[in-house]
Backbone as CSV, one residue per row, in Angstrom:
resi,resn,N_x,N_y,N_z,CA_x,CA_y,CA_z,C_x,C_y,C_z
1,UNK,113.063,34.667,83.734,113.857,33.276,83.751,113.766,32.749,85.322
2,UNK,113.546,31.612,85.216,113.344,30.973,86.589,114.641,29.911,86.861
3,UNK,114.849,29.870,88.117,115.986,29.068,88.587,117.311,29.908,88.413
4,UNK,118.508,29.019,88.498,119.734,29.822,88.588,120.310,29.732,87.074
5,UNK,120.819,30.955,86.673,121.175,31.099,85.366,122.441,30.095,85.163
6,UNK,122.702,29.226,84.136,123.808,28.433,84.076,125.064,29.353,84.285
7,UNK,126.026,28.668,85.262,127.373,29.522,85.248,127.270,30.674,86.184
8,UNK,126.135,30.850,86.719,126.045,32.093,87.585,126.694,32.078,88.933
9,UNK,127.005,30.886,89.406,127.684,30.429,90.669,126.842,31.016,91.956
10,UNK,125.524,31.326,91.882,124.965,31.660,93.154,125.015,30.325,94.124
11,UNK,125.614,30.683,95.349,125.625,29.556,96.088,124.501,29.717,97.247
12,UNK,123.974,28.847,97.639,122.724,29.010,98.682,123.541,28.927,100.013
13,UNK,122.831,29.595,100.988,123.451,29.787,102.296,122.658,28.999,103.363
14,UNK,123.202,28.947,104.503,122.349,28.352,105.687,122.231,27.000,105.553
15,UNK,123.286,26.188,105.347,123.065,24.759,105.262,122.476,24.254,103.947
16,UNK,122.764,24.963,103.035,121.932,24.525,101.790,120.932,24.952,101.483
17,UNK,120.203,25.853,102.311,118.987,26.276,102.100,119.077,27.832,101.794
18,UNK,117.872,28.406,101.305,118.112,29.877,101.066,117.139,30.694,102.132
19,UNK,117.195,31.843,102.085,116.243,32.805,103.037,115.143,32.925,102.223
20,UNK,113.862,32.854,102.877,112.818,33.262,102.433,112.738,34.572,102.614
21,UNK,112.241,35.369,101.724,111.931,36.788,101.845,111.456,37.450,103.034
22,UNK,110.245,36.505,103.603,109.529,36.790,104.620,110.314,36.711,105.868
23,UNK,111.258,35.961,105.946,112.162,35.912,107.088,113.358,36.853,107.118
24,UNK,113.430,37.644,106.111,114.571,38.589,106.154,114.104,39.971,107.124
25,UNK,114.942,40.034,108.295,114.563,41.151,108.978,114.782,42.358,108.328
26,UNK,114.155,43.345,108.460,114.253,44.528,107.935,113.856,44.732,106.477
27,UNK,113.356,43.961,105.772,112.728,43.904,104.488,111.152,44.353,104.536
28,UNK,110.935,45.262,103.972,109.386,45.691,104.448,108.383,44.776,103.724
29,UNK,107.284,44.669,104.416,106.281,43.679,104.071,105.850,44.005,102.689
30,UNK,105.674,45.279,102.285,105.147,45.867,100.966,106.143,45.242,99.903
31,UNK,107.440,45.381,100.214,108.416,44.977,99.071,108.397,43.273,99.043
32,UNK,108.311,42.805,99.976,107.883,41.251,100.127,106.967,41.000,99.139
33,UNK,105.819,41.462,99.508,104.416,41.280,98.567,104.581,41.451,97.182
34,UNK,105.272,42.553,96.942,105.582,43.159,95.485,106.346,41.951,94.785
35,UNK,107.483,41.591,95.467,108.333,40.462,94.878,107.672,39.287,94.687
36,UNK,106.878,38.757,95.766,106.220,37.533,95.848,105.140,37.422,94.700
37,UNK,104.536,38.564,94.394,103.765,38.620,93.218,104.349,38.471,91.783
38,UNK,105.561,38.362,91.892,106.529,38.059,90.728,106.934,36.779,90.637
39,UNK,106.530,35.976,91.723,107.318,34.742,91.882,108.552,34.630,92.568
40,UNK,109.053,35.877,93.246,110.149,35.558,94.001,109.768,35.697,95.169
41,UNK,110.322,34.515,95.945,110.053,33.956,97.379,111.103,34.061,98.324
42,UNK,112.563,33.855,97.524,113.603,33.736,98.485,114.798,34.574,97.822
43,UNK,115.755,34.754,98.591,116.802,35.567,98.372,117.724,34.857,97.052
44,UNK,117.691,33.655,96.940,118.187,33.014,95.857,117.390,33.204,94.608
45,UNK,116.100,33.221,94.756,115.377,33.438,93.518,115.370,34.826,93.195
46,UNK,115.651,35.923,94.136,115.844,37.184,93.680,117.152,37.389,92.818
47,UNK,118.304,36.787,93.557,119.577,36.965,92.892,119.623,36.230,91.337
48,UNK,118.949,35.008,91.330,118.878,34.353,89.910,118.094,35.111,89.020
49,UNK,116.947,35.850,89.332,116.169,36.539,88.341,116.783,37.990,88.140
50,UNK,117.211,38.465,89.200,117.842,39.757,89.128,119.349,40.075,88.823
51,UNK,120.066,38.849,88.288,121.518,38.903,88.081,121.753,39.759,87.082
52,UNK,120.931,39.929,85.850,121.323,40.692,84.573,120.200,41.779,84.563
53,UNK,120.692,42.782,83.767,119.808,43.956,83.581,118.284,43.621,82.928
54,UNK,118.407,42.598,81.912,116.823,42.162,81.479,116.196,41.607,82.750
55,UNK,116.694,40.824,83.521,115.759,40.563,84.665,115.375,41.460,85.555
56,UNK,116.321,42.399,85.764,115.968,43.379,86.737,114.845,44.270,86.091
57,UNK,114.917,44.672,84.871,113.985,45.193,84.304,112.485,44.514,84.412
58,UNK,112.476,43.382,84.210,111.312,42.342,84.208,110.636,42.480,85.485
59,UNK,111.743,42.414,86.676,111.059,42.488,87.968,110.477,43.844,88.404
60,UNK,111.432,45.103,87.898,110.700,46.244,88.350,109.550,46.513,87.505
61,UNK,109.291,45.942,86.200,108.191,46.183,85.515,107.026,45.429,86.173
62,UNK,107.213,44.406,86.715,106.220,43.501,87.073,105.774,43.861,88.793
63,UNK,106.781,44.399,89.241,106.635,44.629,90.861,106.381,46.237,91.283
64,UNK,106.530,47.242,90.216,106.391,48.398,90.562,107.428,49.072,91.442
65,UNK,108.561,48.388,91.888,109.768,48.653,92.754,110.613,49.409,91.387
66,UNK,111.178,50.406,92.141,112.173,51.219,91.299,113.421,50.523,91.049
67,UNK,114.270,50.836,90.154,115.357,50.153,90.120,116.329,50.292,91.277
68,UNK,116.388,51.646,91.628,117.351,51.894,92.794,116.794,50.896,94.067
69,UNK,115.843,50.903,94.033,115.186,50.212,95.318,115.472,48.657,95.104
70,UNK,115.302,48.202,93.847,115.580,46.686,93.618,117.027,46.492,93.898
71,UNK,118.072,47.414,93.214,119.371,47.287,93.236,119.742,47.137,94.897
72,UNK,119.198,48.174,95.744,119.631,47.989,96.970,119.234,46.607,97.883
73,UNK,118.185,46.069,97.399,118.042,44.853,97.864,118.884,43.791,97.311
74,UNK,119.213,43.710,95.922,119.975,42.798,95.372,121.449,42.953,95.951
75,UNK,121.743,44.126,96.030,123.228,44.301,96.792,123.334,43.466,98.094
76,UNK,122.334,43.811,99.000,122.241,43.177,100.299,122.173,41.642,100.008
77,UNK,121.399,41.076,99.202,121.047,39.614,98.817,122.545,39.148,98.605
78,UNK,123.143,39.794,97.669,124.524,39.420,97.191,125.519,39.187,98.207
79,UNK,125.749,40.358,99.084,126.611,40.455,100.146,126.375,39.436,100.999
80,UNK,125.127,39.084,101.272,124.575,37.921,102.320,125.201,36.562,101.823
81,UNK,125.660,36.315,100.544,126.352,35.061,100.164,127.623,34.869,101.023
82,UNK,128.338,35.716,101.590,129.471,35.736,102.450,129.117,35.387,103.772
83,UNK,130.016,34.367,104.263,129.604,33.812,105.709,129.757,34.771,106.624
84,UNK,128.859,35.106,107.364,128.932,36.123,108.582,128.393,37.458,108.526
85,UNK,127.848,37.476,107.052,126.986,38.740,106.576,125.788,38.463,106.568
86,UNK,124.822,39.090,107.579,123.288,39.076,107.395,122.878,40.351,106.874
87,UNK,121.493,40.430,106.857,120.877,41.539,106.254,121.457,42.960,106.836
88,UNK,121.431,43.077,108.372,122.074,44.235,108.753,123.457,44.733,108.419
89,UNK,124.319,43.848,108.562,125.623,44.036,108.023,125.810,44.395,106.579
90,UNK,125.046,43.631,105.837,125.017,43.918,104.104,124.599,45.307,104.033
91,UNK,123.422,46.021,104.890,123.093,47.067,104.684,124.095,47.910,105.025
92,UNK,124.939,47.730,106.025,125.975,48.716,106.490,127.133,48.652,105.502
93,UNK,127.412,47.511,104.958,128.212,47.571,103.678,127.945,48.544,102.616
94,UNK,126.610,48.249,102.355,125.994,49.122,101.073,126.063,50.632,101.270
95,UNK,125.800,51.049,102.556,125.751,52.130,102.941,127.325,52.814,103.031
96,UNK,128.226,52.081,103.463,129.647,52.220,103.237,129.950,52.211,101.709
97,UNK,129.243,52.027,100.837,129.811,51.807,99.541,130.107,50.674,98.772
98,UNK,129.939,49.717,99.750,130.418,48.216,99.100,129.006,47.756,98.355
99,UNK,128.900,47.592,97.206,127.635,47.135,96.459,127.575,45.572,96.396
100,UNK,128.668,44.824,95.976,128.531,43.415,95.730,129.809,42.730,96.189
101,UNK,129.430,41.397,96.141,130.596,40.610,96.762,131.871,40.603,95.787
102,UNK,131.814,41.015,94.627,133.023,41.354,93.993,133.845,42.691,94.338
103,UNK,132.916,43.572,94.627,133.442,44.899,95.106,134.132,44.493,96.581
104,UNK,133.401,43.901,97.364,133.880,43.582,98.820,135.326,42.802,98.650
105,UNK,135.327,41.930,97.452,136.633,41.207,97.426,137.812,42.343,97.085
106,UNK,137.612,43.176,96.651,138.736,44.203,96.278,139.115,45.141,97.210
107,UNK,138.450,45.197,98.401,138.548,46.035,99.466,139.625,45.703,100.470
108,UNK,140.223,46.859,101.048,141.425,46.585,101.890,140.689,46.653,103.302
109,UNK,140.907,45.596,104.396,140.170,45.447,105.490,140.429,46.559,106.625
110,UNK,141.404,47.008,106.614,141.547,48.239,107.564,140.951,49.345,107.155
111,UNK,140.861,49.707,105.974,140.110,50.929,105.534,138.791,50.681,105.532
112,UNK,138.127,49.593,105.055,136.764,49.382,105.218,136.409,49.051,106.611
113,UNK,136.888,48.656,107.573,136.579,48.637,108.810,136.501,50.197,109.359
114,UNK,137.275,50.933,109.091,137.311,52.414,109.401,135.913,53.099,108.815
115,UNK,135.795,52.807,107.536,134.606,53.233,106.741,133.202,52.869,107.440
116,UNK,133.221,51.623,107.876,132.213,51.050,108.470,131.844,51.522,109.935
117,UNK,132.809,51.699,110.672,132.714,52.574,111.865,132.306,53.732,111.843
118,UNK,132.779,54.627,110.807,132.333,56.117,110.528,130.829,56.138,110.012
119,UNK,130.484,55.263,109.171,128.925,55.306,108.764,128.083,54.746,109.847
120,UNK,128.389,53.804,110.550,127.636,53.345,111.614,127.365,54.414,112.888
121,UNK,128.772,55.138,113.156,128.579,56.238,114.179,127.651,57.262,113.588
122,UNK,127.469,57.758,112.421,126.745,58.594,111.721,125.174,58.151,111.715
123,UNK,124.902,56.987,111.243,123.737,56.374,111.141,122.968,55.494,111.984
124,UNK,123.782,54.746,112.831,123.367,53.915,113.819,122.682,52.709,113.207
125,UNK,123.295,51.989,112.169,122.663,50.816,111.498,122.815,49.426,112.302
126,UNK,123.734,49.255,112.862,123.971,48.056,113.639,124.463,48.185,115.090
127,UNK,124.272,47.439,116.023,124.633,47.494,117.305,126.029,47.257,117.617
128,UNK,126.720,46.610,116.803,128.081,46.493,116.883,128.857,46.366,115.626
129,UNK,129.640,47.312,115.434,130.537,47.402,114.238,131.498,46.088,114.167
130,UNK,131.456,45.519,112.828,132.358,44.273,112.745,133.908,44.643,113.148
131,UNK,134.521,43.540,113.689,135.901,43.644,113.978,136.728,43.623,112.786
132,UNK,137.894,44.112,113.078,138.967,43.879,111.616,139.025,42.596,111.171
133,UNK,138.900,41.591,112.297,139.071,40.075,111.901,137.900,39.709,111.253
134,UNK,136.791,40.211,111.478,135.485,39.791,110.909,135.591,40.261,109.389
135,UNK,136.005,41.572,109.295,136.052,42.165,107.786,137.014,41.574,107.151
136,UNK,138.198,41.076,107.738,139.087,40.527,106.875,138.618,39.105,106.469
137,UNK,137.916,38.387,107.377,137.188,37.013,107.063,136.306,37.190,105.950
138,UNK,135.477,38.209,106.131,134.611,38.689,104.816,135.117,38.766,103.485
139,UNK,136.153,39.567,103.495,136.904,39.835,102.257,137.576,38.675,101.755
140,UNK,138.116,37.671,102.576,138.965,36.403,102.052,137.891,35.639,101.566
141,UNK,136.443,35.457,102.332,135.609,34.705,101.788,134.973,35.219,100.266
142,UNK,134.821,36.494,100.254,134.355,37.140,99.154,135.398,36.938,97.767
143,UNK,136.413,36.703,98.132,137.567,36.534,96.924,137.305,35.028,96.460
144,UNK,136.718,34.174,97.080,136.501,32.797,96.733,135.113,32.612,95.987
145,UNK,134.332,33.833,96.051,132.788,33.578,95.382,132.955,34.264,94.049
146,UNK,132.114,33.691,93.137,131.919,34.143,91.670,131.083,35.459,91.803
147,UNK,131.365,36.559,90.833,130.372,37.587,90.842,129.096,37.117,90.254
148,UNK,127.983,37.572,90.579,126.645,37.392,90.325,126.111,38.439,89.404
149,UNK,126.109,39.537,89.905,125.325,40.787,89.202,126.020,41.248,88.269
150,UNK,125.333,41.401,86.847,126.082,42.139,85.824,125.473,43.337,85.455
151,UNK,126.230,44.231,84.810,125.706,45.616,84.621,126.246,46.016,83.141
152,UNK,125.521,47.069,82.513,125.865,47.531,81.240,125.947,46.330,80.094
153,UNK,126.435,46.905,79.053,126.482,46.436,77.629,127.539,45.297,77.555
154,UNK,128.755,45.673,78.399,129.726,44.847,78.137,129.949,43.565,78.884
155,UNK,128.821,43.204,79.501,128.823,42.059,80.471,129.635,41.942,81.606
156,UNK,130.248,42.979,82.075,131.067,43.015,83.072,130.335,42.492,84.538
157,UNK,130.860,41.815,85.499,130.216,41.158,86.428,130.783,41.957,87.782
158,UNK,130.015,42.220,88.809,130.365,43.180,89.996,130.074,42.357,91.172
């Protein structure tokens, strides 16, 4: 499937543009090449094509990426839809157990901030742990965004 699925609500970031995968700091060149070979050049393309299980199966089959590796990238791309979250902070959130924008929207800011600080103290993923105000703003913005990634046979969105 090319383009954005109808009604999926993927909003492009950075002034109406989307990030080219080659510009995403921390994304391995091999992964970029594998995704590019399947026609995925941007984070928007990735979310549009990987939103549903069938699309993810198509991507893993064509790219040779494992499903866990693809999901990790999709989770980060999804979280980047939130203002103020870049690839590094998205990675910290994923490592702290937050997988999607919908998941983030259901978190409590103080508890999440503590978890982010603990994960970062253990793994050193970011230079500066986000403040409580930043985490609160992320959660508030996440609550305004539609879910994009679906899982399972019930059509649930996360």
